[in-house]
C-alpha positions, 0 to 999 in steps of 0.5 A, spaced: 932 452 308 935 449 315 928 447 317 926 443 311 933 439 312 931 438 319 924 435 317 927 431 311 933 428 316 927 426 321 923 423 315 929 419 313 930 417 320 923 415 321 923 411 315 929 407 317 926 405 323 920 403 320 924 399 315 927 395 321 921 394 325 918 391 319 923 386 318 922 383 325 915 381 322 918 375 318 911 373 315 910 380 312 917 380 309 915 373 306 909 376 303 913 382 300 917 377 296 911 373 294 908 380 292 914 381 288 914 375 285 907 376 283 909 383 280 914 379 276 909 374 273 904 380 271 909 384 268 912 379 264 906 375 262 906 375 255 913 372 255 911 367 260 905 364 256 904 366 249 903 362 242 907 367 239 915 365 239 920 370 243 925 370 238 924 366 231 928 366 224 924 365 219 926 366 211 932 368 213 929 374 217 930 375 225 923 377 228 921 378 236 913 376 235 912 377 242 915 384 243 912 386 236 905 384 239 905 390 243 907 395 238 901 392 233 896 392 239 898 400 240 897 401 232 904 403 232 906 398 227 903 392 223 905 385 222 909 383 215 905 380 210 908 373 211 906 373 218 899 376 217 894 371 220 898 365 220 898 359 225 905 360 229 905 353 231 905 351 224 911 355 221 917 352 219 922 356 222 930 356 221 930 357 229 925 359 234 925 360 242 918 359 245 915 362 251 915 357 257 908 356 256 906 356 248 899 358 249 895 364 250 889 364 255 884 365 248 887 359 244 883 353 243 886 346 243 880 342 240 884 336 241 884 337 249 877 340 250 872 338 255 876 339 261 882 335 261 885 334 267 893 336 269 894 328 270 890 326 265 892 323 258 893 329 253 893 329 246 899 333 245 905 333 240 910 333 245 911 335 253 912 342 251 905 343 249 902 339 255 897 343 259 900 343 266 894 345 270 889 342 265 884 345 260 877 348 261 871 345 257 873 349 251 880 347 251 883 353 253 890 352 257 889 354 265 896 355 267 896 361 261 890 363 264 892 364 271 899 367 269 895 373 265 890 373 270 895 375 275 896 382 271 889 383 271 888 382 278 894 386 280 892 392 275 885 392 278 888 393 285 894 398 284 890 402 279 883 402 283 887 404 289 891 409 286 885 413 284 882 412 291 889 415 294 889 421 290 882 423 291 882 421 299 889 424 300 886 431 297 879 431 300 882 428 307 888 433 307 883 439 305 878 437 311 884 436 316 888 442 315 883 447 313 878 445 318 871 449 318 874 456 319 881 457 315 878 458 308 874 464 307 871 467 300 867 472 297 859 471 297 859 471 290 865 466 289 862 461 293 855 462 289 858 462 282 863 456 284 857 452 287 853 453 280 860 452 276 860 445 279 853 443 277 854 446 270 861 443 269 859 436 271 853 436 267 857 438 260 864 435 262 861 428 264 853 427 264 853 430 256 859 426 254 857 419 258 856 415 252 862 418 249 866 416 255 863 409 255 865 408 248 872 410 249 872 405 255 870 399 251 875 401 246 882 401 250 885 404 256 888 410 252 882 412 249 879 412 256 884 417 258 884 421 252 876 422 253 877 423 260 882 428 259 877 432 254 872 432 260 877 434 265 879 440 260 871 442 259 870 442 267 876 446 269 875 451 263 868 452 266 870 453 273 876 458 271 870 462 267 866 462 274 872 464 278 874 470 273 867 472 273 867 472 281 873 476 281 870 482 277 863 481 281 866 481 288 868 488 287 860 490 289 860 491 296 854 486 298 857 481 293 864 482 296 862 480 303 867 474 305 864 468 308 867 462 311 867 455 307 866 449 312 870 445 308 871 440 314 863 439 314 862 438 307 867 433 306 865 429 312 858 429 310 860 427 303 864 421 306 858 419 310 854 419 303 859 415 300 860 410 305 852 408 305 853 406 298 854 399 297 860 398 292 857 391 289 850 394 288 853 400 284 858 396 280 852 392 278 848 398 276 853 401 272 855 395 268 848 394 266 848 401 263 855 401 260 859 396 256 862 390 260 870 392 261 875 391 266 876 399 266 870 400 269 871 396 275 877 399 276 874 406 276 868 404 280 872 401 285 877 407 285 872 412 286 868 408 292 874 406 296 877 413 297 873 414 304 878 410 308 884 414 306 881 421 307 879 419 314 886 417 316 889 423 312 884 428 316 885 425 323 893 426 322 892 433 319 888 435 325 894 433 329 899 436 325 897 442 323 898 445 330 905 442 331 911 447 331 914 446 324 907 448 321 907 454 325 914 456 324 913 455 316 907 459 317 911 464 320 916 464 315 910 467 310 909 460 306 902 460 303 897 455 306 898 450 300 905 450 300 905 448 307 900 443 306 903 439 300 910 440 302 910 439 309 903 437 312 901 431 307 908 428 307 908 427 314 901 424 314 902 419 309 904 413 314 896 411 315 895 411 307 900 405 306 896 401 311 890 403 308 892 402 301 895 395 302 888 392 305 885 396 299 889 392 294 887 386 297 879 388 297 879 390 290 882 384 288 877 380 292 871 384 289 874 383 282 874 376 283 867 376 286 864 380 280 868 375 275 865 369 279 858 372 278 860 374 271 858 381 272 862 387 269 868 383 265 867 381 258 866 374 257 873 373 253 877 376 258 880 370 263 881 372 270 881 368 276 874 369 278 872 367 271 876 360 272 872 359 278 866 360 275 867 355 270 868 350 276 861 351 277 858 348 271 864 342 271 864 340 279 869 334 277 874 339 274 877 340 281 883 344 278 878 349 275 877 351 282 883 349 286 888 353 282 885 360 281 882 359 288 889 358 291 891 364 287 886 369 290 887 366 297 895 367 297 894 374 293 889 377 298 893 374 304 900 377 302 897 384 301 893 383 308 900 381 311 904 386 309 898 391 311 899 388 318 906 388 318 906 396 316 901 397 322 906 394 327 912 398 324 908 404 324 906 403 331 910 408 336 908 403 342 913 398 338 919 402 339 924 400 343 
């Protein structure tokens, strides 16, 4: 217990030092606050730009339409009959509070179609209904699209890198900590696990690929349920194989223990993964499945883990021979406890840097795909899709300037945060 307390105290001192060093980089600090501002916009997008009122009193009843929209979309409730399929802007309210931007990205303003600019004369009832950043050729409000696209951009970056971090940390940790000589299994367990991996992947994912693709096209919740079922099938098959191996290893020849070169296997897997172009893979997948932003998140996450795995592996190759790891092993702790409770927490510093740069890269990848019209449904408004509209209307400069500037700022601030973390975590900067 005393060793664990000392490790925790050293970690606290280390992260306090990192925080002080990070604050010395003014550009990185400013970028951090810009990211917080973008996160605020992403979280409250429905309350900043929405055709539905935030609060409304109608027929002596108070409603919260923008908030209720969440439960309706999740299937938890329904709109009352008097508000079903209504034109929210034409209702006569007792009183009403609108969102600052009274439009959704999909709303069509036919009176201001054909790409009306932000400084042009607009056919609106009052200033409140003005399109402050103009409209596209269909009459959709650009500012509303920019606000809601912020949520999509950050979701792609954060979710995809969360997936990549989970895979990269697990693979890199096992490769660096166990190496090629620490894991030994019975011969039959090795054989049955190899066979089990093939069968489990086939029955859990290959045979259910159509079902998973359909779920991805419906909603994120449906995809989560479908993937959970596949994971249960996968784990069930692997469990059966290991239970069978536990019985068969009693035979002399099959019970012979052999080394499993986990480091070589994962290193070769990383090399294979790096050799696959991400954009080509995404284009290949979206040519088969229904276009969905969820598929883009998954593919980016499943292809960006290699950098994280390599950093974690390199850190654990150093950490596994340090004194506190040897002390934990001498106390009788299992390898898995040492790995997850002591080794990995002290090897996560490079991951933060990789994740910051990875989020920027994921956002840029999504913007490129949207610009090319690949992988994203036509009705989904993203920064890249707005840029794509500018190709067909060169005179509509606002369709290129505003989303292009948003992409530039977002990618830049995440890169600056990554550089700030690089400097803060560099021991040579310590004075």
